[in-house]
C-alpha positions as CSV (number, residue, x, y, z in Angstrom):
1,X,197.5,76.0,-1.9
2,X,196.1,72.5,-0.8
3,X,199.4,70.5,-1.4
4,X,201.4,73.1,0.3
5,X,199.0,72.8,3.6
6,X,199.2,68.9,3.4
7,X,202.9,68.8,3.2
8,X,203.2,70.8,6.1
9,X,200.6,69.1,8.2
10,X,202.4,65.8,7.5
11,X,205.7,67.6,8.3
12,X,204.5,68.8,11.6
13,X,202.6,65.6,12.4
14,X,206.1,63.6,12.0
15,X,208.0,66.3,14.1
16,X,205.4,65.9,16.9
17,X,205.7,62.2,16.8
18,X,209.6,62.6,17.0
19,X,209.0,64.7,20.3
20,X,206.8,62.3,21.5
21,X,209.0,59.6,20.8
22,X,212.1,61.2,22.4
23,X,209.6,61.2,25.5
24,X,209.3,57.6,25.6
25,X,213.2,57.0,25.2
26,X,213.7,59.5,28.1
27,X,211.1,57.8,30.5
28,X,212.1,54.4,29.3
29,X,208.5,53.8,28.5
30,X,209.7,51.7,25.3
31,X,208.1,48.5,26.6
32,X,205.1,50.1,28.0
33,X,203.0,48.1,25.8
34,X,205.0,45.1,25.4
35,X,202.7,43.8,22.8
36,X,201.9,45.1,19.1
37,X,199.3,46.4,17.9
38,X,197.2,45.9,20.8
39,X,198.7,47.1,24.4
40,X,198.4,44.4,27.2
41,X,196.1,42.7,24.7
42,X,193.4,45.6,24.6
43,X,192.8,48.1,22.0
44,X,192.6,50.6,25.2
45,X,195.6,49.7,27.6
46,X,194.7,49.3,31.2
47,X,195.3,51.9,33.9
48,X,195.9,49.4,36.6
49,X,197.4,45.8,36.7
50,X,193.9,44.8,37.8
51,X,192.3,45.2,34.4
52,X,194.5,43.2,32.6
53,X,192.6,40.2,31.3
54,X,195.0,37.3,31.5
55,X,192.4,35.0,29.6
56,X,193.0,37.0,26.4
57,X,196.8,37.8,26.8
58,X,199.2,35.8,24.8
59,X,201.5,35.1,27.7
60,X,203.8,33.0,25.1
61,X,204.5,36.1,23.4
62,X,205.8,37.8,26.6
63,X,208.0,34.9,27.4
64,X,209.7,35.3,23.8
65,X,210.5,38.7,24.7
66,X,211.7,37.8,28.0
67,X,214.3,35.5,26.3
68,X,215.5,38.2,24.0
69,X,216.4,40.0,27.1
70,X,218.3,37.2,28.6
71,X,215.7,36.5,30.8
72,X,214.2,32.9,32.1
73,X,211.0,32.6,30.0
74,X,209.7,30.3,32.6
75,X,209.9,33.3,35.2
76,X,207.3,35.2,33.0
77,X,203.6,34.4,34.8
78,X,200.7,36.4,35.2
79,X,201.9,37.2,38.7
80,X,205.2,38.6,37.5
81,X,203.6,40.7,34.6
82,X,201.1,42.1,37.0
83,X,203.6,42.8,39.4
84,X,205.8,44.6,36.8
85,X,203.2,46.5,35.0
86,X,203.8,50.4,34.9
87,X,200.5,52.7,33.9
88,X,202.6,55.5,33.3
89,X,205.1,54.0,30.7
90,X,202.0,51.9,29.3
91,X,199.9,55.2,28.5
92,X,203.4,57.0,27.3
93,X,203.8,54.4,25.0
94,X,200.2,54.2,23.9
95,X,200.0,58.0,23.2
96,X,203.2,57.4,21.2
97,X,201.1,55.0,19.2
98,X,198.1,57.0,18.7
99,X,200.4,60.0,17.7
100,X,201.7,57.9,14.9
101,X,198.0,57.8,13.5
102,X,197.9,61.5,12.2
103,X,201.3,60.6,10.3
104,X,199.7,58.1,8.1
105,X,196.5,60.0,7.4
106,X,198.5,62.8,6.6
107,X,200.9,61.4,4.2
108,X,198.3,59.5,2.4
109,X,196.2,62.4,2.1
110,X,199.3,64.4,0.6
111,X,199.6,61.3,-1.8
112,X,196.2,61.5,-3.0
113,X,196.2,65.2,-3.7
114,X,199.7,65.1,-5.1
115,X,198.1,62.3,-7.5
116,X,195.6,64.9,-8.4
117,X,198.0,67.6,-9.4
118,X,201.1,65.3,-10.6
119,X,201.3,66.8,-14.1
120,X,201.7,70.2,-12.4
121,X,203.9,69.1,-9.3
122,X,205.6,65.7,-10.4
123,X,208.1,66.1,-7.9
124,X,206.1,66.4,-5.3
125,X,204.0,63.5,-6.4
126,X,207.3,61.6,-6.2
127,X,208.3,62.9,-2.8
128,X,204.4,61.9,-1.4
129,X,204.9,58.4,-2.7
130,X,208.2,58.2,-0.9
131,X,206.9,59.7,2.5
132,X,204.0,57.2,2.3
133,X,206.5,54.3,2.0
134,X,208.8,55.6,4.7
135,X,205.5,55.9,6.9
136,X,204.7,52.4,6.4
137,X,208.2,51.0,6.5
138,X,208.7,52.9,9.8
139,X,205.3,51.9,11.2
140,X,206.5,48.3,10.5
141,X,209.8,49.0,11.8
142,X,208.0,50.3,15.1
143,X,206.5,46.9,15.7
144,X,209.8,45.3,15.2
145,X,211.2,47.8,17.7
146,X,208.7,46.3,20.4
147,X,209.3,42.5,19.3
148,X,212.9,42.8,19.4
149,X,212.8,44.0,22.9
150,X,214.2,47.8,22.0
151,X,217.4,46.2,20.3
152,X,219.7,49.0,19.7
153,X,220.4,48.9,16.0
154,X,216.7,48.9,15.2
155,X,216.0,51.8,17.3
156,X,218.7,54.0,15.6
157,X,217.4,52.8,12.1
158,X,213.7,53.7,13.3
159,X,215.0,57.5,14.5
160,X,217.0,57.9,11.3
161,X,214.1,57.1,8.9
162,X,212.0,59.7,11.1
163,X,214.8,62.4,9.8
164,X,214.8,61.1,6.4
165,X,210.9,61.3,6.4
166,X,210.9,65.1,7.6
167,X,213.5,65.9,5.0
168,X,211.5,64.2,2.3
169,X,208.2,66.5,3.7
170,X,210.4,69.6,3.8
171,X,210.9,68.9,0.0
172,X,207.5,68.5,-0.7
173,X,206.4,71.6,1.2
174,X,209.2,73.5,-0.5
175,X,208.2,72.2,-4.2
176,X,204.7,73.1,-3.5
177,X,205.5,76.7,-2.6
178,X,206.4,77.0,1.0
179,X,209.3,79.3,1.9
180,X,210.0,80.5,5.2
181,X,212.1,83.4,4.2
182,X,213.9,84.7,1.1
183,X,217.5,84.7,1.6
184,X,218.9,86.7,-1.1
185,X,222.6,85.2,-1.1
186,X,222.4,83.5,-4.6
187,X,225.3,85.5,-5.5
188,X,227.5,84.1,-2.5
189,X,228.6,80.5,-2.4
190,X,230.6,80.4,0.8
191,X,227.8,80.6,3.1
192,X,226.1,77.5,1.1
193,X,229.4,75.6,1.4
194,X,229.3,76.1,5.1
195,X,225.6,75.1,5.1
196,X,226.3,72.0,3.3
197,X,229.0,70.9,5.8
198,X,226.8,72.1,8.5
199,X,224.0,69.9,7.4
200,X,226.7,66.9,7.0
201,X,227.8,67.2,10.2
202,X,224.4,67.7,12.3
203,X,223.4,64.6,10.3
204,X,226.5,62.9,11.7
205,X,226.3,64.0,15.0
206,X,222.7,62.8,15.0
207,X,223.5,59.1,14.1
208,X,226.2,59.4,17.1
209,X,223.6,61.0,19.5
210,X,221.4,57.8,18.8
211,X,224.4,55.7,19.7
212,X,224.7,57.6,23.0
213,X,220.8,57.3,23.5
214,X,221.1,53.6,23.1
215,X,224.1,53.6,25.9
216,X,222.0,55.8,28.3
217,X,219.1,52.9,27.6
218,X,221.3,50.4,28.7
219,X,222.5,52.5,31.7
220,X,218.8,53.0,32.7
221,X,218.7,49.2,32.9
222,X,222.1,48.5,34.6
223,X,222.1,51.4,37.0
224,X,218.5,51.3,38.7
225,X,218.4,53.5,41.8
226,X,221.7,55.3,40.7
227,X,221.4,58.9,40.2
228,X,221.3,60.0,36.3
229,X,224.1,62.4,37.2
230,X,226.4,59.6,37.6
231,X,226.0,58.0,34.0
232,X,227.9,60.7,32.4
233,X,231.0,59.1,33.7
234,X,230.2,55.9,32.4
235,X,229.5,57.5,29.2
236,X,233.0,59.3,29.1
237,X,234.6,55.9,28.8
238,X,233.4,55.4,25.3
239,X,234.9,57.1,22.2
240,X,231.4,57.5,20.6
241,X,230.4,59.8,23.6
242,X,233.6,61.8,23.3
243,X,233.4,62.3,19.4
244,X,229.9,63.6,19.8
245,X,230.4,65.9,22.6
246,X,234.0,67.3,21.0
247,X,232.4,67.8,17.6
248,X,229.4,69.9,18.6
249,X,231.9,72.9,19.2
250,X,233.0,72.2,15.7
251,X,229.1,72.9,14.7
252,X,228.5,75.8,17.0
253,X,231.8,77.7,15.0
254,X,230.5,76.7,11.8
255,X,227.2,78.0,12.7
256,X,228.5,81.3,13.9
257,X,230.7,81.7,10.8
258,X,227.5,80.7,8.6
259,X,225.4,83.5,10.3
260,X,228.0,86.0,10.3
261,X,228.7,85.4,6.3
262,X,225.1,85.8,5.6
263,X,224.8,89.7,5.2
264,X,221.0,89.7,4.7
265,X,220.0,87.9,8.0
266,X,216.3,86.5,7.8
267,X,214.2,84.4,10.5
268,X,215.3,81.1,8.7
269,X,219.2,82.2,9.4
270,X,218.6,83.3,12.8
271,X,216.3,80.2,14.0
272,X,219.5,77.7,12.6
273,X,221.9,79.7,14.7
274,X,219.4,79.9,17.7
275,X,219.0,76.1,17.6
276,X,222.6,75.3,17.2
277,X,223.1,77.4,20.3
278,X,220.2,76.0,22.0
279,X,221.5,72.1,21.2
280,X,224.9,73.4,22.8
281,X,223.5,74.3,26.3
282,X,221.5,71.1,26.1
283,X,224.6,69.3,25.5
284,X,226.3,70.9,28.4
285,X,223.6,70.4,30.8
286,X,223.5,66.5,29.7
287,X,227.4,66.6,30.0
288,X,228.0,68.4,33.4
289,X,224.4,68.1,35.2
290,X,223.3,64.9,34.4
291,X,221.3,62.9,31.7
292,X,218.1,65.3,32.5
293,X,215.1,63.6,30.9
294,X,213.9,67.2,29.6
295,X,216.8,68.0,28.4
296,X,217.1,64.5,26.4
297,X,213.8,65.2,25.0
298,X,214.6,68.8,23.8
299,X,217.9,67.4,22.5
300,X,216.3,64.9,20.4
301,X,213.4,67.2,19.1
302,X,215.7,70.2,18.3
303,X,217.9,68.2,16.4
304,X,214.9,67.2,14.1
305,X,214.3,70.7,13.8
306,X,217.8,71.9,12.8
307,X,218.2,69.5,10.2
308,X,214.9,70.5,8.7
309,X,216.0,74.3,8.9
310,X,219.2,73.5,7.0
311,X,217.5,71.3,4.2
312,X,215.2,74.1,3.8
313,X,217.7,76.5,3.7
314,X,219.5,74.9,1.2
315,X,216.8,74.1,-1.0
316,X,215.7,77.7,-1.2
317,X,219.2,79.0,-1.9
318,X,219.4,76.3,-4.7
319,X,216.1,77.5,-6.2
320,X,217.2,81.1,-6.0
321,X,220.6,80.2,-7.2
322,X,219.1,78.3,-10.5
323,X,216.4,80.8,-10.9
324,X,219.4,83.4,-11.1
325,X,221.8,81.5,-12.9
């Protein structure tokens, strides 16, 4: 079915963008393109400082951004911009922007297709409208992220809305006929109660995790030249990090109980438990080895998959319960 395919494509596009965004965060490339919508005043960014055309570059915008970072705007000159240019960071951020294009196009295609079948699938049509609005708002918010100089609160909201968008698209997928597996647990409410708690706990952990990532962003600026393994000591001085780390054990315990209580275990239940355990392993690496960029990227991306999986499981079991009630 066309609606199911388009919703799935839109979901995968957003998921890819989450992973690419995680790469941006982990590598500190958020200001690789310090202007928007262009990058160093160009549609295609430069690969070296010598390619920057300062005649067409809005230096005042760069100075305003420097002021937001607490830096003397007068210190921003063509010479300093040229000296601070990082081609790797620039192209990582540019690819992040390019990855957002399929998200907008697929969301628009889903809305058009749902409009043609709005009488048969009214809930999908509503979800498609909401998805497109979320895409547009988050695109605008992405520009605010750049203009604000990576202001922490805006970054967290940017990520949170991406998770909401994933859930909206999972709903559209489900209502248009997508089912990853048939759980067959409509007569047992206990696993569903655990799943509801797990979903809420994972979302809360995601919010705390975003706060921790903001702290690591700050450490990346204030601890230049120091090994990432030393950052954990700084993080352990904050309650957010300690709560985030400790609560993960509760999620693992609930995940194991959820898996055991599901007598008829399908791929979806196995995937949920696997994602929880993978997240725990990544958390241990980040806590005891150091803030490893690859572990950061996987930790962020897999959390999005885990939220999606739990939400799909809840939708499927709610549908089964209503159809057998």
